[in-house]
Backbone as XML, in Angstrom:
<?xml version="1.0"?>
<chain id="A" units="angstrom">
  <residue number="1" name="MET">
    <atom name="N" x="-27.236" y="5.895" z="6.463"/>
    <atom name="CA" x="-25.302" y="5.750" z="5.822"/>
    <atom name="C" x="-25.013" y="6.940" z="5.716"/>
  </residue>
  <residue number="2" name="ASN">
    <atom name="N" x="-25.360" y="8.162" z="5.574"/>
    <atom name="CA" x="-24.789" y="9.107" z="5.497"/>
    <atom name="C" x="-24.406" y="10.162" z="6.378"/>
  </residue>
  <residue number="3" name="GLU">
    <atom name="N" x="-24.622" y="9.524" z="7.774"/>
    <atom name="CA" x="-24.194" y="10.081" z="8.903"/>
    <atom name="C" x="-22.268" y="9.099" z="9.519"/>
  </residue>
  <residue number="4" name="LEU">
    <atom name="N" x="-22.863" y="7.839" z="9.208"/>
    <atom name="CA" x="-21.726" y="7.324" z="9.576"/>
    <atom name="C" x="-20.429" y="7.575" z="9.135"/>
  </residue>
  <residue number="5" name="THR">
    <atom name="N" x="-20.914" y="8.170" z="7.346"/>
    <atom name="CA" x="-19.778" y="8.640" z="6.782"/>
    <atom name="C" x="-19.433" y="10.245" z="6.965"/>
  </residue>
  <residue number="6" name="GLN">
    <atom name="N" x="-20.128" y="10.557" z="7.499"/>
    <atom name="CA" x="-19.609" y="11.952" z="7.880"/>
    <atom name="C" x="-18.834" y="11.388" z="9.056"/>
  </residue>
  <residue number="7" name="LEU">
    <atom name="N" x="-19.022" y="11.065" z="10.160"/>
    <atom name="CA" x="-18.495" y="10.136" z="12.007"/>
    <atom name="C" x="-16.943" y="10.172" z="10.489"/>
  </residue>
  <residue number="8" name="CYS">
    <atom name="N" x="-16.825" y="9.337" z="9.818"/>
    <atom name="CA" x="-15.634" y="8.792" z="9.717"/>
    <atom name="C" x="-14.839" y="10.036" z="9.213"/>
  </residue>
  <residue number="9" name="ARG">
    <atom name="N" x="-15.505" y="10.632" z="8.386"/>
    <atom name="CA" x="-14.584" y="12.300" z="8.178"/>
    <atom name="C" x="-13.893" y="13.243" z="9.344"/>
  </residue>
  <residue number="10" name="ASP">
    <atom name="N" x="-15.020" y="13.180" z="10.143"/>
    <atom name="CA" x="-15.246" y="13.906" z="11.319"/>
    <atom name="C" x="-13.540" y="12.997" z="11.937"/>
  </residue>
  <residue number="11" name="LEU">
    <atom name="N" x="-13.818" y="11.798" z="12.523"/>
    <atom name="CA" x="-12.344" y="11.749" z="13.014"/>
    <atom name="C" x="-11.169" y="11.878" z="12.226"/>
  </residue>
  <residue number="12" name="LYS">
    <atom name="N" x="-11.124" y="12.225" z="11.157"/>
    <atom name="CA" x="-9.505" y="12.585" z="10.487"/>
    <atom name="C" x="-9.562" y="13.486" z="9.934"/>
  </residue>
  <residue number="13" name="LYS">
    <atom name="N" x="-10.815" y="14.660" z="10.401"/>
    <atom name="CA" x="-10.102" y="16.199" z="9.706"/>
    <atom name="C" x="-8.688" y="16.545" z="10.018"/>
  </residue>
  <residue number="14" name="ASP">
    <atom name="N" x="-9.139" y="16.505" z="11.003"/>
    <atom name="CA" x="-7.435" y="17.239" z="12.091"/>
    <atom name="C" x="-6.113" y="15.937" z="11.517"/>
  </residue>
  <residue number="15" name="PHE">
    <atom name="N" x="-6.041" y="14.981" z="10.834"/>
    <atom name="CA" x="-5.308" y="14.516" z="10.409"/>
    <atom name="C" x="-4.330" y="15.164" z="9.631"/>
  </residue>
  <residue number="16" name="THR">
    <atom name="N" x="-3.300" y="15.018" z="9.735"/>
    <atom name="CA" x="-2.001" y="15.724" z="8.686"/>
    <atom name="C" x="-0.487" y="14.047" z="7.894"/>
  </residue>
  <residue number="17" name="PRO">
    <atom name="N" x="-1.038" y="14.316" z="6.838"/>
    <atom name="CA" x="-0.152" y="13.164" z="6.534"/>
    <atom name="C" x="1.252" y="14.009" z="6.866"/>
  </residue>
  <residue number="18" name="LYS">
    <atom name="N" x="1.837" y="13.163" z="7.195"/>
    <atom name="CA" x="3.356" y="12.805" z="7.206"/>
    <atom name="C" x="4.138" y="13.546" z="6.236"/>
  </residue>
  <residue number="19" name="SER">
    <atom name="N" x="4.567" y="14.065" z="5.596"/>
    <atom name="CA" x="5.629" y="14.464" z="4.418"/>
    <atom name="C" x="6.331" y="12.971" z="3.943"/>
  </residue>
  <residue number="20" name="LYS">
    <atom name="N" x="6.658" y="12.181" z="3.474"/>
    <atom name="CA" x="6.080" y="11.206" z="2.827"/>
    <atom name="C" x="8.025" y="10.749" z="1.624"/>
  </residue>
  <residue number="21" name="ASP">
    <atom name="N" x="8.398" y="10.200" z="0.863"/>
    <atom name="CA" x="9.380" y="10.193" z="-0.121"/>
    <atom name="C" x="7.929" y="8.626" z="-1.046"/>
  </residue>
  <residue number="22" name="ALA">
    <atom name="N" x="7.687" y="9.447" z="-1.669"/>
    <atom name="CA" x="6.843" y="8.525" z="-3.015"/>
    <atom name="C" x="7.775" y="7.685" z="-3.739"/>
  </residue>
  <residue number="23" name="LYS">
    <atom name="N" x="9.168" y="8.167" z="-3.915"/>
    <atom name="CA" x="9.911" y="6.740" z="-4.612"/>
    <atom name="C" x="10.210" y="5.909" z="-3.526"/>
  </residue>
  <residue number="24" name="LYS">
    <atom name="N" x="10.210" y="5.373" z="-2.016"/>
    <atom name="CA" x="10.875" y="4.585" z="-1.790"/>
    <atom name="C" x="9.452" y="4.018" z="-0.692"/>
  </residue>
  <residue number="25" name="PRO">
    <atom name="N" x="9.425" y="2.469" z="-1.028"/>
    <atom name="CA" x="8.525" y="1.615" z="-0.250"/>
    <atom name="C" x="7.966" y="2.182" z="1.560"/>
  </residue>
  <residue number="26" name="VAL">
    <atom name="N" x="6.681" y="1.994" z="1.798"/>
    <atom name="CA" x="6.956" y="1.676" z="2.967"/>
    <atom name="C" x="7.716" y="0.868" z="4.206"/>
  </residue>
  <residue number="27" name="SER">
    <atom name="N" x="8.094" y="0.143" z="3.530"/>
    <atom name="CA" x="8.662" y="-1.483" z="3.828"/>
    <atom name="C" x="8.958" y="-2.658" z="2.883"/>
  </residue>
  <residue number="28" name="PHE">
    <atom name="N" x="9.872" y="-3.271" z="3.839"/>
    <atom name="CA" x="9.820" y="-4.465" z="2.335"/>
    <atom name="C" x="10.546" y="-5.609" z="3.373"/>
  </residue>
  <residue number="29" name="TRP">
    <atom name="N" x="10.764" y="-6.831" z="3.726"/>
    <atom name="CA" x="11.385" y="-8.004" z="4.703"/>
    <atom name="C" x="10.816" y="-8.705" z="4.005"/>
  </residue>
  <residue number="30" name="SER">
    <atom name="N" x="11.774" y="-9.972" z="4.623"/>
    <atom name="CA" x="11.929" y="-11.452" z="4.773"/>
    <atom name="C" x="10.631" y="-11.997" z="6.208"/>
  </residue>
  <residue number="31" name="GLU">
    <atom name="N" x="9.907" y="-13.194" z="5.676"/>
    <atom name="CA" x="9.651" y="-13.548" z="6.869"/>
    <atom name="C" x="9.166" y="-15.051" z="6.522"/>
  </residue>
  <residue number="32" name="LYS">
    <atom name="N" x="8.743" y="-15.926" z="7.460"/>
    <atom name="CA" x="8.643" y="-16.705" z="7.384"/>
    <atom name="C" x="6.316" y="-17.343" z="7.760"/>
  </residue>
  <residue number="33" name="ASP">
    <atom name="N" x="5.501" y="-18.006" z="6.683"/>
    <atom name="CA" x="4.853" y="-18.364" z="6.270"/>
    <atom name="C" x="4.568" y="-19.881" z="5.977"/>
  </residue>
  <residue number="34" name="VAL">
    <atom name="N" x="3.362" y="-19.869" z="5.653"/>
    <atom name="CA" x="2.712" y="-21.062" z="5.226"/>
    <atom name="C" x="2.259" y="-21.265" z="4.459"/>
  </residue>
  <residue number="35" name="LEU">
    <atom name="N" x="2.447" y="-21.886" z="3.487"/>
    <atom name="CA" x="1.863" y="-22.110" z="2.048"/>
    <atom name="C" x="2.053" y="-24.242" z="2.001"/>
  </residue>
  <residue number="36" name="ASP">
    <atom name="N" x="0.325" y="-24.029" z="1.711"/>
    <atom name="CA" x="0.341" y="-25.348" z="1.264"/>
    <atom name="C" x="0.358" y="-26.310" z="2.313"/>
  </residue>
  <residue number="37" name="GLY">
    <atom name="N" x="0.295" y="-26.116" z="4.356"/>
    <atom name="CA" x="1.203" y="-26.459" z="5.172"/>
    <atom name="C" x="2.287" y="-26.358" z="5.518"/>
  </residue>
  <residue number="38" name="LYS">
    <atom name="N" x="2.993" y="-25.809" z="4.967"/>
    <atom name="CA" x="4.271" y="-26.301" z="4.864"/>
    <atom name="C" x="5.409" y="-25.002" z="5.217"/>
  </residue>
  <residue number="39" name="ILE">
    <atom name="N" x="6.119" y="-24.192" z="6.321"/>
    <atom name="CA" x="6.621" y="-22.907" z="6.824"/>
    <atom name="C" x="7.397" y="-22.912" z="5.719"/>
  </residue>
  <residue number="40" name="THR">
    <atom name="N" x="7.097" y="-22.103" z="4.908"/>
    <atom name="CA" x="8.475" y="-21.431" z="3.738"/>
    <atom name="C" x="8.452" y="-19.985" z="4.156"/>
  </residue>
  <residue number="41" name="ASP">
    <atom name="N" x="9.793" y="-19.563" z="3.622"/>
    <atom name="CA" x="10.024" y="-18.386" z="3.231"/>
    <atom name="C" x="8.863" y="-16.887" z="2.146"/>
  </residue>
  <residue number="42" name="ALA">
    <atom name="N" x="8.543" y="-15.972" z="3.176"/>
    <atom name="CA" x="7.877" y="-15.213" z="2.114"/>
    <atom name="C" x="8.664" y="-13.946" z="2.065"/>
  </residue>
  <residue number="43" name="PHE">
    <atom name="N" x="8.981" y="-13.381" z="0.446"/>
    <atom name="CA" x="9.501" y="-11.347" z="0.518"/>
    <atom name="C" x="8.262" y="-10.735" z="0.641"/>
  </residue>
  <residue number="44" name="VAL">
    <atom name="N" x="8.201" y="-9.579" z="1.777"/>
    <atom name="CA" x="6.678" y="-8.190" z="2.043"/>
    <atom name="C" x="7.946" y="-7.185" z="1.056"/>
  </residue>
  <residue number="45" name="ILE">
    <atom name="N" x="6.694" y="-6.516" z="0.318"/>
    <atom name="CA" x="6.266" y="-5.547" z="0.291"/>
    <atom name="C" x="4.867" y="-4.739" z="0.256"/>
  </residue>
  <residue number="46" name="ILE">
    <atom name="N" x="5.101" y="-3.595" z="0.973"/>
    <atom name="CA" x="4.382" y="-2.547" z="1.216"/>
    <atom name="C" x="4.637" y="-1.037" z="0.370"/>
  </residue>
  <residue number="47" name="PHE">
    <atom name="N" x="3.608" y="-1.079" z="-0.544"/>
    <atom name="CA" x="3.579" y="0.015" z="-1.373"/>
    <atom name="C" x="3.201" y="1.290" z="-0.791"/>
  </residue>
  <residue number="48" name="ARG">
    <atom name="N" x="3.635" y="2.370" z="-0.788"/>
    <atom name="CA" x="3.268" y="3.674" z="-0.553"/>
    <atom name="C" x="2.621" y="4.500" z="-1.818"/>
  </residue>
  <residue number="49" name="THR">
    <atom name="N" x="1.361" y="4.037" z="-1.837"/>
    <atom name="CA" x="0.240" y="5.001" z="-2.815"/>
    <atom name="C" x="-0.344" y="6.820" z="-2.312"/>
  </residue>
  <residue number="50" name="LYS">
    <atom name="N" x="-1.373" y="6.850" z="-2.870"/>
    <atom name="CA" x="-1.885" y="7.930" z="-2.819"/>
    <atom name="C" x="-2.548" y="7.152" z="-1.277"/>
  </residue>
  <residue number="51" name="GLY">
    <atom name="N" x="-3.053" y="5.838" z="-1.416"/>
    <atom name="CA" x="-4.299" y="5.735" z="-0.130"/>
    <atom name="C" x="-5.288" y="4.586" z="-0.661"/>
  </residue>
  <residue number="52" name="CYS">
    <atom name="N" x="-5.890" y="4.121" z="-0.293"/>
    <atom name="CA" x="-6.704" y="3.263" z="-0.005"/>
    <atom name="C" x="-8.070" y="3.925" z="-1.180"/>
  </residue>
  <residue number="53" name="SER">
    <atom name="N" x="-9.368" y="4.571" z="-2.043"/>
    <atom name="CA" x="-10.300" y="5.028" z="-2.724"/>
    <atom name="C" x="-11.702" y="5.051" z="-1.546"/>
  </residue>
  <residue number="54" name="TRP">
    <atom name="N" x="-10.964" y="4.190" z="-0.858"/>
    <atom name="CA" x="-12.405" y="5.188" z="0.359"/>
    <atom name="C" x="-12.578" y="5.015" z="1.243"/>
  </residue>
  <residue number="55" name="ALA">
    <atom name="N" x="-10.504" y="5.231" z="1.356"/>
    <atom name="CA" x="-10.022" y="6.311" z="3.058"/>
    <atom name="C" x="-10.830" y="7.522" z="2.076"/>
  </residue>
  <residue number="56" name="LEU">
    <atom name="N" x="-10.172" y="7.939" z="1.105"/>
    <atom name="CA" x="-10.081" y="9.084" z="-0.211"/>
    <atom name="C" x="-11.099" y="9.505" z="-0.256"/>
  </residue>
  <residue number="57" name="LYS">
    <atom name="N" x="-12.360" y="8.516" z="-0.718"/>
    <atom name="CA" x="-13.580" y="9.066" z="-0.870"/>
    <atom name="C" x="-14.596" y="9.327" z="0.306"/>
  </residue>
  <residue number="58" name="SER">
    <atom name="N" x="-14.929" y="8.044" z="1.000"/>
    <atom name="CA" x="-15.532" y="8.698" z="2.217"/>
    <atom name="C" x="-15.140" y="8.918" z="3.453"/>
  </residue>
  <residue number="59" name="GLY">
    <atom name="N" x="-13.763" y="8.440" z="3.731"/>
    <atom name="CA" x="-12.787" y="8.769" z="5.500"/>
    <atom name="C" x="-13.542" y="7.852" z="6.205"/>
  </residue>
  <residue number="60" name="CYS">
    <atom name="N" x="-13.292" y="6.844" z="5.432"/>
    <atom name="CA" x="-13.079" y="5.021" z="5.971"/>
    <atom name="C" x="-12.761" y="5.712" z="6.767"/>
  </residue>
  <residue number="61" name="SER">
    <atom name="N" x="-12.734" y="5.012" z="8.676"/>
    <atom name="CA" x="-11.777" y="3.848" z="9.389"/>
    <atom name="C" x="-11.504" y="3.121" z="9.968"/>
  </residue>
  <residue number="62" name="MET">
    <atom name="N" x="-11.834" y="2.035" z="8.862"/>
    <atom name="CA" x="-11.564" y="0.500" z="8.834"/>
    <atom name="C" x="-9.907" y="0.203" z="9.632"/>
  </residue>
  <residue number="63" name="CYS">
    <atom name="N" x="-9.323" y="0.538" z="8.846"/>
    <atom name="CA" x="-8.147" y="0.304" z="9.050"/>
    <atom name="C" x="-7.128" y="1.698" z="9.246"/>
  </residue>
  <residue number="64" name="GLY">
    <atom name="N" x="-5.838" y="1.396" z="9.677"/>
    <atom name="CA" x="-4.888" y="2.700" z="10.065"/>
    <atom name="C" x="-4.212" y="3.163" z="8.005"/>
  </residue>
  <residue number="65" name="TYR">
    <atom name="N" x="-4.408" y="1.594" z="7.635"/>
    <atom name="CA" x="-3.599" y="1.668" z="6.815"/>
    <atom name="C" x="-3.530" y="3.516" z="6.129"/>
  </residue>
  <residue number="66" name="PHE">
    <atom name="N" x="-4.228" y="3.991" z="5.839"/>
    <atom name="CA" x="-4.330" y="5.719" z="5.850"/>
    <atom name="C" x="-2.819" y="6.244" z="6.380"/>
  </residue>
  <residue number="67" name="ASN">
    <atom name="N" x="-2.224" y="6.021" z="7.961"/>
    <atom name="CA" x="-1.087" y="6.407" z="8.347"/>
    <atom name="C" x="0.210" y="6.187" z="7.192"/>
  </residue>
  <residue number="68" name="ASP">
    <atom name="N" x="0.464" y="5.493" z="6.253"/>
    <atom name="CA" x="1.350" y="5.604" z="5.226"/>
    <atom name="C" x="1.013" y="5.924" z="3.952"/>
  </residue>
  <residue number="69" name="SER">
    <atom name="N" x="-0.107" y="6.820" z="3.770"/>
    <atom name="CA" x="-0.709" y="6.586" z="2.496"/>
    <atom name="C" x="-0.213" y="8.517" z="2.421"/>
  </residue>
  <residue number="70" name="MET">
    <atom name="N" x="0.574" y="9.081" z="1.181"/>
    <atom name="CA" x="0.068" y="10.291" z="0.520"/>
    <atom name="C" x="-0.170" y="10.856" z="0.534"/>
  </residue>
  <residue number="71" name="TRP">
    <atom name="N" x="-1.804" y="10.721" z="0.902"/>
    <atom name="CA" x="-2.647" y="11.394" z="0.472"/>
    <atom name="C" x="-2.829" y="12.427" z="-0.660"/>
  </residue>
  <residue number="72" name="GLY">
    <atom name="N" x="-2.025" y="11.775" z="-2.037"/>
    <atom name="CA" x="-1.414" y="12.462" z="-2.989"/>
    <atom name="C" x="-0.989" y="11.694" z="-3.994"/>
  </residue>
  <residue number="73" name="ASN">
    <atom name="N" x="-1.133" y="12.449" z="-5.582"/>
    <atom name="CA" x="-0.914" y="11.549" z="-6.703"/>
    <atom name="C" x="0.490" y="11.153" z="-6.156"/>
  </residue>
  <residue number="74" name="VAL">
    <atom name="N" x="0.584" y="9.919" z="-6.690"/>
    <atom name="CA" x="2.200" y="9.380" z="-6.808"/>
    <atom name="C" x="2.193" y="8.248" z="-7.856"/>
  </residue>
  <residue number="75" name="SER">
    <atom name="N" x="3.096" y="9.170" z="-8.781"/>
    <atom name="CA" x="2.849" y="8.739" z="-10.763"/>
    <atom name="C" x="3.365" y="7.144" z="-9.996"/>
  </residue>
  <residue number="76" name="ASP">
    <atom name="N" x="3.390" y="6.509" z="-11.793"/>
    <atom name="CA" x="3.510" y="4.800" z="-12.378"/>
    <atom name="C" x="4.518" y="5.147" z="-12.242"/>
  </residue>
  <residue number="77" name="ASN">
    <atom name="N" x="5.824" y="6.662" z="-12.339"/>
    <atom name="CA" x="7.349" y="6.112" z="-12.555"/>
    <atom name="C" x="7.839" y="5.470" z="-10.629"/>
  </residue>
  <residue number="78" name="ASP">
    <atom name="N" x="6.971" y="6.458" z="-9.881"/>
    <atom name="CA" x="7.073" y="6.822" z="-8.548"/>
    <atom name="C" x="7.384" y="5.101" z="-7.806"/>
  </residue>
  <residue number="79" name="LEU">
    <atom name="N" x="5.896" y="4.588" z="-8.359"/>
    <atom name="CA" x="5.157" y="3.223" z="-7.399"/>
    <atom name="C" x="6.535" y="1.857" z="-8.990"/>
  </residue>
  <residue number="80" name="LEU">
    <atom name="N" x="7.394" y="2.664" z="-9.756"/>
    <atom name="CA" x="7.804" y="1.365" z="-10.075"/>
    <atom name="C" x="9.254" y="1.181" z="-9.294"/>
  </residue>
  <residue number="81" name="THR">
    <atom name="N" x="10.013" y="3.062" z="-9.468"/>
    <atom name="CA" x="10.993" y="2.900" z="-8.602"/>
    <atom name="C" x="10.726" y="2.812" z="-6.900"/>
  </residue>
  <residue number="82" name="GLN">
    <atom name="N" x="10.145" y="2.417" z="-5.961"/>
    <atom name="CA" x="9.863" y="1.811" z="-5.133"/>
    <atom name="C" x="10.288" y="-0.309" z="-5.280"/>
  </residue>
  <residue number="83" name="PHE">
    <atom name="N" x="9.301" y="-0.132" z="-6.266"/>
    <atom name="CA" x="9.339" y="-1.591" z="-6.928"/>
    <atom name="C" x="10.707" y="-2.109" z="-6.781"/>
  </residue>
  <residue number="84" name="ASP">
    <atom name="N" x="11.861" y="-1.726" z="-7.893"/>
    <atom name="CA" x="13.446" y="-1.728" z="-7.756"/>
    <atom name="C" x="13.469" y="-1.541" z="-6.830"/>
  </residue>
  <residue number="85" name="ARG">
    <atom name="N" x="13.161" y="-0.955" z="-5.940"/>
    <atom name="CA" x="14.731" y="-0.700" z="-4.458"/>
    <atom name="C" x="14.303" y="-1.642" z="-3.396"/>
  </residue>
  <residue number="86" name="ALA">
    <atom name="N" x="12.512" y="-1.626" z="-3.173"/>
    <atom name="CA" x="12.339" y="-2.948" z="-2.996"/>
    <atom name="C" x="12.848" y="-4.153" z="-3.633"/>
  </residue>
  <residue number="87" name="VAL">
    <atom name="N" x="12.665" y="-4.658" z="-4.567"/>
    <atom name="CA" x="13.401" y="-5.985" z="-4.651"/>
    <atom name="C" x="14.652" y="-5.921" z="-4.744"/>
  </residue>
  <residue number="88" name="GLY">
    <atom name="N" x="15.273" y="-4.646" z="-4.308"/>
    <atom name="CA" x="16.607" y="-4.974" z="-3.812"/>
    <atom name="C" x="16.897" y="-6.135" z="-2.860"/>
  </residue>
  <residue number="89" name="GLY">
    <atom name="N" x="16.353" y="-6.078" z="-2.440"/>
    <atom name="CA" x="16.691" y="-6.690" z="-0.973"/>
    <atom name="C" x="15.472" y="-7.927" z="-1.500"/>
  </residue>
  <residue number="90" name="TYR">
    <atom name="N" x="15.483" y="-8.797" z="-2.347"/>
    <atom name="CA" x="14.839" y="-9.765" z="-2.854"/>
    <atom name="C" x="15.929" y="-10.544" z="-3.300"/>
  </residue>
  <residue number="91" name="SER">
    <atom name="N" x="15.183" y="-12.249" z="-2.307"/>
    <atom name="CA" x="16.940" y="-13.572" z="-2.082"/>
    <atom name="C" x="16.389" y="-13.872" z="-2.228"/>
  </residue>
  <residue number="92" name="GLY">
    <atom name="N" x="15.046" y="-14.826" z="-3.011"/>
    <atom name="CA" x="14.830" y="-15.921" z="-3.844"/>
    <atom name="C" x="13.873" y="-16.579" z="-3.014"/>
  </residue>
  <residue number="93" name="GLN">
    <atom name="N" x="13.319" y="-15.683" z="-1.989"/>
    <atom name="CA" x="12.443" y="-16.155" z="-1.364"/>
    <atom name="C" x="10.838" y="-17.473" z="-2.162"/>
  </residue>
  <residue number="94" name="LYS">
    <atom name="N" x="10.155" y="-17.472" z="-1.529"/>
    <atom name="CA" x="9.687" y="-18.560" z="-2.198"/>
    <atom name="C" x="8.168" y="-17.633" z="-2.578"/>
  </residue>
  <residue number="95" name="PHE">
    <atom name="N" x="7.508" y="-17.052" z="-2.487"/>
    <atom name="CA" x="6.753" y="-15.944" z="-2.770"/>
    <atom name="C" x="6.711" y="-14.757" z="-2.684"/>
  </residue>
  <residue number="96" name="VAL">
    <atom name="N" x="6.075" y="-13.800" z="-3.237"/>
    <atom name="CA" x="6.386" y="-12.770" z="-2.764"/>
    <atom name="C" x="4.666" y="-12.107" z="-2.283"/>
  </residue>
  <residue number="97" name="LYS">
    <atom name="N" x="5.239" y="-11.468" z="-1.201"/>
    <atom name="CA" x="3.573" y="-10.549" z="-1.267"/>
    <atom name="C" x="3.742" y="-9.325" z="-1.109"/>
  </residue>
  <residue number="98" name="ILE">
    <atom name="N" x="2.318" y="-8.477" z="-1.707"/>
    <atom name="CA" x="2.896" y="-7.271" z="-1.891"/>
    <atom name="C" x="1.413" y="-6.756" z="-0.926"/>
  </residue>
  <residue number="99" name="PHE">
    <atom name="N" x="1.677" y="-5.719" z="-0.604"/>
    <atom name="CA" x="0.599" y="-4.910" z="0.505"/>
    <atom name="C" x="0.412" y="-3.319" z="0.037"/>
  </residue>
  <residue number="100" name="THR">
    <atom name="N" x="-0.767" y="-3.089" z="-0.452"/>
    <atom name="CA" x="-0.754" y="-1.253" z="-0.059"/>
    <atom name="C" x="-1.039" y="-0.440" z="0.970"/>
  </residue>
  <residue number="101" name="SER">
    <atom name="N" x="-2.097" y="0.850" z="0.233"/>
    <atom name="CA" x="-2.772" y="0.910" z="1.247"/>
    <atom name="C" x="-4.345" y="1.087" z="1.717"/>
  </residue>
  <residue number="102" name="GLY">
    <atom name="N" x="-4.549" y="0.462" z="0.731"/>
    <atom name="CA" x="-5.809" y="-0.354" z="0.241"/>
    <atom name="C" x="-5.558" y="-1.605" z="-0.261"/>
  </residue>
  <residue number="103" name="SER">
    <atom name="N" x="-5.671" y="-1.891" z="-1.981"/>
    <atom name="CA" x="-6.080" y="-2.618" z="-2.674"/>
    <atom name="C" x="-4.809" y="-2.814" z="-3.920"/>
  </residue>
  <residue number="104" name="PHE">
    <atom name="N" x="-4.293" y="-3.874" z="-3.575"/>
    <atom name="CA" x="-3.328" y="-3.904" z="-5.085"/>
    <atom name="C" x="-3.924" y="-4.173" z="-6.524"/>
  </residue>
  <residue number="105" name="LEU">
    <atom name="N" x="-4.883" y="-3.789" z="-6.377"/>
    <atom name="CA" x="-5.756" y="-4.685" z="-7.569"/>
    <atom name="C" x="-6.848" y="-3.363" z="-7.864"/>
  </residue>
  <residue number="106" name="ASP">
    <atom name="N" x="-6.466" y="-2.370" z="-7.052"/>
    <atom name="CA" x="-7.844" y="-0.990" z="-6.649"/>
    <atom name="C" x="-7.138" y="-0.569" z="-7.969"/>
  </residue>
  <residue number="107" name="ASP">
    <atom name="N" x="-7.696" y="-0.506" z="-9.062"/>
    <atom name="CA" x="-6.967" y="0.365" z="-10.882"/>
    <atom name="C" x="-7.130" y="1.993" z="-10.222"/>
  </residue>
  <residue number="108" name="LYS">
    <atom name="N" x="-7.570" y="2.569" z="-9.072"/>
    <atom name="CA" x="-7.509" y="3.894" z="-8.832"/>
    <atom name="C" x="-5.944" y="3.969" z="-7.619"/>
  </residue>
  <residue number="109" name="GLU">
    <atom name="N" x="-5.732" y="2.762" z="-7.445"/>
    <atom name="CA" x="-4.523" y="3.022" z="-6.529"/>
    <atom name="C" x="-3.915" y="2.702" z="-6.959"/>
  </residue>
  <residue number="110" name="ILE">
    <atom name="N" x="-3.345" y="2.025" z="-8.205"/>
    <atom name="CA" x="-2.056" y="1.270" z="-8.943"/>
    <atom name="C" x="-2.959" y="0.571" z="-10.907"/>
  </residue>
  <residue number="111" name="LYS">
    <atom name="N" x="-2.408" y="1.199" z="-11.291"/>
    <atom name="CA" x="-2.963" y="1.465" z="-12.478"/>
    <atom name="C" x="-2.180" y="0.025" z="-13.237"/>
  </residue>
  <residue number="112" name="PRO">
    <atom name="N" x="-3.776" y="-0.505" z="-13.696"/>
    <atom name="CA" x="-3.336" y="-1.921" z="-14.980"/>
    <atom name="C" x="-1.881" y="-2.180" z="-15.039"/>
  </residue>
  <residue number="113" name="LYS">
    <atom name="N" x="-1.880" y="-1.112" z="-15.733"/>
    <atom name="CA" x="-0.056" y="-1.625" z="-16.404"/>
    <atom name="C" x="0.978" y="-1.492" z="-15.607"/>
  </residue>
  <residue number="114" name="VAL">
    <atom name="N" x="1.038" y="-0.297" z="-14.993"/>
    <atom name="CA" x="1.900" y="-0.995" z="-13.887"/>
    <atom name="C" x="1.808" y="-2.391" z="-12.662"/>
  </residue>
  <residue number="115" name="ARG">
    <atom name="N" x="1.014" y="-2.698" z="-12.428"/>
    <atom name="CA" x="0.193" y="-3.536" z="-11.919"/>
    <atom name="C" x="1.083" y="-5.358" z="-12.884"/>
  </residue>
  <residue number="116" name="LYS">
    <atom name="N" x="1.330" y="-4.671" z="-14.065"/>
    <atom name="CA" x="1.335" y="-6.020" z="-15.036"/>
    <atom name="C" x="2.848" y="-5.443" z="-15.769"/>
  </residue>
  <residue number="117" name="GLU">
    <atom name="N" x="3.610" y="-4.371" z="-14.622"/>
    <atom name="CA" x="5.156" y="-4.655" z="-15.184"/>
    <atom name="C" x="5.439" y="-4.735" z="-14.086"/>
  </residue>
  <residue number="118" name="ILE">
    <atom name="N" x="4.666" y="-5.381" z="-12.431"/>
    <atom name="CA" x="5.606" y="-5.414" z="-11.948"/>
    <atom name="C" x="5.286" y="-7.030" z="-11.922"/>
  </residue>
</chain>
């Protein structure tokens, strides 16, 4: 397992995160989705976070979400500002889908008090 971890780290050793604004979400939009077998409108938000805790810890190469990460701390206020910006685009869609660079439910990425406020 250590060899795999090292390989993943080596693959990203030359990766330099792009300069990004921690107060702006990666993106948000409206789309069609299926709920209970019926097509309905959904609102999608992708938060810009410090990144997936697995990718930061071991250099995981499972996905490319790390490209949208800050690779540094994003404050609770930054995340709430991102939410406020995204909500400005919400127009009554039936449900909201929330994504991050890892997991919205990971306490290392989104603190419970921030999740609760959102």
